[in-house]
C-alpha positions as CSV (number, residue, x, y, z in Angstrom):
1,M,-17.1,-24.8,-1.8
2,D,-18.6,-21.6,-0.7
3,K,-15.8,-19.9,-2.5
4,V,-16.2,-21.6,-5.7
5,F,-20.6,-20.8,-5.1
6,E,-19.3,-17.2,-3.6
7,Y,-17.6,-16.4,-7.5
8,Y,-20.5,-18.1,-9.7
9,T,-22.9,-15.8,-7.7
10,N,-21.1,-12.9,-7.8
11,P,-22.3,-10.2,-9.9
12,D,-19.4,-9.0,-10.9
13,N,-18.1,-11.9,-11.9
14,I,-20.8,-12.6,-14.2
15,K,-18.7,-11.6,-17.2
16,Q,-15.5,-14.0,-16.6
17,A,-18.0,-16.8,-15.4
18,W,-20.9,-16.9,-18.2
19,P,-20.2,-17.8,-21.4
20,Q,-18.3,-14.1,-23.1
21,H,-19.5,-14.9,-25.9
22,I,-22.7,-13.7,-24.8
23,V,-22.2,-12.0,-21.8
24,K,-20.4,-8.5,-22.5
25,E,-21.0,-6.7,-19.0
26,S,-22.7,-7.2,-15.6
27,E,-22.9,-5.2,-12.2
28,S,-25.5,-6.0,-9.6
29,L,-27.8,-3.1,-9.1
30,S,-28.5,-3.8,-4.7
31,G,-26.3,-3.2,-1.7
32,S,-26.7,-7.4,-1.4
33,K,-25.2,-9.3,-4.0
34,N,-26.7,-12.7,-5.0
35,E,-29.7,-12.4,-2.1
36,E,-32.9,-13.2,-2.5
37,G,-34.6,-10.0,-3.9
38,S,-31.4,-9.0,-4.9
39,E,-31.3,-7.1,-8.4
40,M,-28.4,-7.5,-11.3
41,K,-28.1,-5.5,-15.0
42,V,-26.7,-7.8,-17.3
43,K,-25.2,-6.7,-20.5
44,G,-25.1,-8.3,-23.3
45,E,-25.4,-9.9,-26.9
46,Y,-29.0,-11.5,-27.5
47,M,-29.7,-13.9,-30.9
48,G,-27.4,-11.5,-32.6
49,R,-28.7,-7.9,-31.0
50,E,-27.3,-6.1,-27.7
51,D,-29.8,-5.4,-25.1
52,E,-29.8,-5.8,-21.5
53,M,-31.4,-7.9,-19.1
54,I,-32.6,-6.8,-14.9
55,L,-32.6,-10.6,-13.4
56,E,-33.7,-10.6,-9.2
57,V,-32.2,-13.6,-7.3
58,T,-35.6,-15.7,-6.5
59,D,-34.0,-18.6,-5.1
60,K,-30.4,-19.3,-3.2
61,E,-29.2,-22.1,-0.6
62,Q,-26.5,-21.6,0.2
63,N,-23.3,-23.4,-1.8
64,K,-26.3,-25.5,-3.0
65,R,-28.3,-23.7,-6.0
66,L,-29.5,-20.0,-7.4
67,V,-32.1,-19.4,-9.4
68,T,-32.5,-15.6,-11.2
69,E,-35.4,-14.9,-13.1
70,Q,-36.5,-11.3,-15.3
71,K,-37.5,-8.7,-14.4
72,E,-36.6,-6.8,-17.1
73,S,-35.8,-8.7,-21.0
74,P,-36.1,-8.7,-24.4
75,F,-37.7,-11.8,-23.9
76,K,-41.1,-13.3,-23.4
77,L,-39.2,-15.8,-20.5
78,W,-35.6,-15.6,-18.7
79,K,-34.8,-18.2,-16.0
80,S,-31.6,-18.9,-14.8
81,R,-30.8,-22.5,-12.1
82,Q,-27.5,-22.1,-11.1
83,E,-26.3,-25.8,-9.3
84,F,-23.5,-26.5,-7.8
85,E,-22.4,-30.1,-5.8
86,K,-18.8,-31.0,-4.8
87,K,-17.8,-34.7,-6.3
88,Q,-14.7,-36.1,-4.5
89,N,-11.8,-33.5,-5.1
90,D,-13.4,-31.2,-7.4
91,Y,-16.5,-29.1,-8.0
92,L,-19.8,-30.0,-10.3
93,Y,-21.1,-26.6,-11.8
94,N,-24.5,-26.7,-13.9
95,T,-26.3,-23.8,-15.2
96,H,-30.1,-24.4,-17.0
97,Y,-32.2,-21.8,-18.5
């Protein structure tokens, strides 16, 4: 479970892990990755327009949950909650925006 959680919550992997028709580039802006208070920049195409968001990790429970909220964005509000759960021999990954 550690590997799955670390992959999907690492800012360096967002381009591969998040919908590729939306996310074009991503990078960590902090020394630590996916820790509470760390920040990342995500460039993408939102509603037919290229733009970028600065996201901050606001809540983390190792191997279970990662919540990010916008600090800067073209949106009025952006909050993402990623939840991870092991089901038998597989993993369940849910994202809520």
